Every structure is written in C-alpha cells, then in structure tokens.
C-alpha positions as CSV (number, residue, x, y, z in Angstrom):
1,L,107.6,81.8,117.6
2,M,104.9,80.4,119.9
3,N,107.0,77.3,120.9
4,D,110.4,78.6,121.5
5,G,110.3,82.4,121.2
6,N,112.2,82.8,117.9
7,L,111.6,82.5,114.2
8,E,114.2,79.8,113.7
9,L,112.7,76.5,112.5
10,T,115.6,74.0,113.0
11,N,114.0,72.3,116.0
12,E,110.6,72.0,114.2
13,L,112.4,70.6,111.1
14,K,114.2,68.1,113.3
15,S,110.9,67.0,114.8
16,I,109.3,66.6,111.4
17,Q,112.4,64.6,110.3
18,E,112.1,62.3,113.3
19,E,108.4,61.9,112.9
20,L,108.8,60.9,109.2
21,G,111.9,58.8,109.9
22,Y,114.1,60.6,107.4
23,P,117.9,60.2,107.7
24,D,120.0,63.3,108.3
25,S,120.9,63.5,104.7
26,Q,117.3,64.3,103.8
27,I,117.0,67.4,106.0
28,A,117.8,69.7,103.1
29,Y,115.1,68.0,101.0
30,L,112.6,68.6,103.8
31,A,113.6,72.2,104.0
32,R,113.0,72.8,100.3
33,R,109.6,71.1,100.5
34,S,108.4,73.1,103.5
35,H,109.3,76.7,102.6
36,M,112.5,76.9,104.6
37,K,115.9,78.3,103.8
38,Q,119.2,77.5,105.5
39,N,121.4,80.4,106.5
40,K,125.2,80.5,106.8
41,E,125.1,79.3,110.4
42,G,123.1,76.2,109.3
43,K,119.8,77.4,110.9
44,Y,116.5,77.1,109.1
45,Y,114.0,79.9,108.6
46,S,110.9,80.3,106.7
47,Y,111.3,82.6,103.7
48,H,107.7,83.8,104.0
49,S,107.2,87.3,105.3
50,F,106.2,87.8,108.9
51,G,102.9,89.7,108.4
52,L,100.5,86.7,108.8
53,P,102.6,84.9,111.5
54,L,102.8,88.1,113.5
55,L,99.0,88.5,113.4
56,S,98.5,84.9,114.3
57,Y,101.0,85.1,117.1
58,L,99.1,88.0,118.6
59,S,95.7,86.3,118.2
60,A,97.0,82.9,119.5
61,S,98.6,84.6,122.6
62,L,95.3,86.2,123.4
63,L,92.9,83.3,122.6
64,G,94.9,80.2,121.9
65,E,94.1,78.1,118.9
66,F,90.6,79.6,118.8
67,G,92.3,83.0,118.2
68,V,94.1,81.7,115.1
69,F,90.8,80.3,113.8
70,L,89.1,83.6,114.6
71,L,91.8,85.5,112.8
72,I,91.7,83.6,109.6
73,T,87.9,83.9,109.7
74,L,88.0,87.6,110.2
75,I,90.5,88.0,107.4
76,A,88.3,86.0,105.0
77,M,85.3,88.0,106.0
78,L,87.2,91.3,105.4
79,A,88.3,90.1,102.0
80,M,84.8,89.1,101.1
81,L,83.4,92.4,102.3
82,G,86.2,94.3,100.4
83,C,85.2,92.5,97.2
84,F,81.6,93.3,97.8
85,K,82.4,97.0,98.4
86,V,84.6,97.2,95.3
87,S,81.8,95.7,93.2
88,L,79.4,98.3,94.5
89,L,81.7,101.2,93.9
90,S,82.5,99.9,90.4
91,G,78.8,100.4,89.5
92,G,77.5,96.9,90.1
93,S,74.1,96.2,91.7
94,K,73.9,94.8,95.2
95,R,72.7,91.5,93.8
96,A,75.7,91.2,91.4
97,A,78.1,92.2,94.2
98,F,76.6,89.7,96.5
99,I,76.9,86.9,93.9
100,I,80.5,87.8,93.0
101,S,81.5,87.8,96.7
102,W,79.8,84.5,97.4
103,L,81.4,82.9,94.3
104,L,84.8,83.9,95.7
105,V,84.1,82.5,99.1
106,M,82.7,79.2,97.9
107,S,85.5,78.6,95.4
108,C,87.8,75.6,96.0
109,G,90.8,77.8,95.8
110,W,89.6,80.2,98.5
111,I,88.7,77.3,100.8
112,F,92.1,75.8,100.3
113,I,93.9,79.1,101.0
114,G,91.9,79.5,104.2
115,V,92.4,75.9,105.4
116,A,96.1,76.0,104.6
117,F,96.6,79.3,106.4
118,L,98.4,80.9,103.5
119,P,99.3,84.6,103.2
120,E,97.2,84.9,100.1
121,M,94.1,85.3,102.2
122,L,95.6,88.4,103.9
123,G,96.9,89.6,100.6
124,M,93.5,89.4,99.0
125,A,91.9,91.3,101.9
126,L,94.4,94.0,101.8
127,T,94.3,94.3,98.0
128,A,90.5,94.4,97.9
129,W,90.4,97.2,100.5
130,G,93.3,99.0,98.7
131,I,91.2,99.0,95.5
132,W,88.2,100.1,97.5
133,G,90.2,103.0,98.8
134,I,91.2,104.1,95.3
135,L,87.6,103.9,94.1
136,A,86.3,105.7,97.2
137,L,88.6,108.7,96.7
138,E,86.0,110.1,94.2
139,N,83.4,110.3,97.0
140,K,84.2,113.5,99.0
141,S,82.7,112.1,102.3
142,L,84.9,109.0,102.1
143,R,88.1,110.7,100.9
144,Y,90.1,110.8,104.2
145,R,88.9,107.4,105.3
146,A,90.0,106.0,101.9
147,M,93.4,107.5,102.2
148,Y,93.9,105.8,105.6
149,V,92.7,102.5,104.2
150,I,95.1,102.9,101.2
151,A,98.0,103.7,103.5
152,I,97.3,100.7,105.8
153,C,96.8,98.3,102.9
154,A,99.8,99.4,100.7
155,G,102.0,99.6,103.8
156,Y,101.1,96.1,105.2
157,L,101.0,94.2,101.9
158,P,104.8,93.6,101.6
159,Y,104.7,92.2,105.2
160,A,101.9,89.8,104.3
161,H,104.3,88.3,101.7
162,I,107.2,89.7,99.7
163,R,105.4,88.8,96.4
164,F,102.7,91.4,97.2
165,V,105.2,94.3,96.8
166,P,104.1,94.9,93.1
167,I,100.5,95.0,94.2
168,S,101.4,97.5,96.9
169,L,103.2,99.6,94.4
170,L,100.3,99.5,92.0
171,I,97.9,100.7,94.8
172,V,100.3,103.6,95.6
173,F,100.6,104.3,91.9
174,F,96.9,104.5,91.2
175,F,96.4,106.5,94.4
176,G,98.9,109.0,93.0
177,I,97.0,109.1,89.7
178,E,93.6,109.5,91.4
C-alpha cells in the first residue's frame, strides 16, 4: 500500500523472487510461504485482514518508519495495560496483576509477535480490553465507557484478522449475558 498505492503484492513477490534467484516456476511456492493467495486474474494478495496494515499505513504516512515502530509499541503497551486492568477487575492484587502483565511482555512468544509485526498483538490488545469492558459493566461509574470499549474491540477484532471473529462473537455474547 505504501509503495504502489494498492494492496496487490505481485510486484513485491517478483522482487522477492529476483532477490532469491528463484525461477518463475517457484513463484507459487513463494506465495504459499509468504501468506499470499493468487486470484483469478493471476494477481497476488495477502489473505490477512487489513486492520493492522491500515493502522500501520496511517502511522507510517504520518511519521515514517518510526511511526510503525511507535504503533506496534503502543499496541503492545495497550495489551499489557489491558491485561493488568483485567487482572485487577478479576479480584487480583496490584502486585499479582503487575507480575502477570510483565510475564506476558517478557515472554518469547510476545517478543516474537511484536518483532514479526503479526496481527496477534492487535488481537490480544483488543481482546484484553473487550474482557475488561465486560468485567467493568458491573461498576456503575464505568458502565457507559465499558460499552464503548466493548463496541470498539468487538467491532475491530475481525478486521485485525479473520480468525478473531469467534473472539469478537464471544465478547458480544458475554456482553449480552452481562
């Protein structure tokens, strides 16, 4: 999107192919290994949802590469804060919530997801805040804020990645029960 103004990845796939020295017969192999699908016209697209790329496009257009780094850092911080808040609302002590949050952030999986710029980071942040919203509905002073948070999280989760649709539906389901 940043390079040529569209989501089609054929040019990028060709440059990867040339860089690695693969023959034309291996382009389908490259596409399978790099999360791409070929449509009927022979053009390649990523089969990931556009939620994280859209956010990164906006941040990169404003601040360049630093904007993308800042975005993933902010998403990671929001996810950690969401986990902290969920732990507190679940009845945990501040110390336990802090330890749980830092264990998440310092885990190898979390670091890999952040470095690889995967949509799981955004999904985790939205899920944590969606759960916070459900738990916060019991507090009368937070009720309206919680409903807005639930609506944003459940609404954006499917755009973060299509596999987050069940989580989004669960958040809506538990919001309905609450």
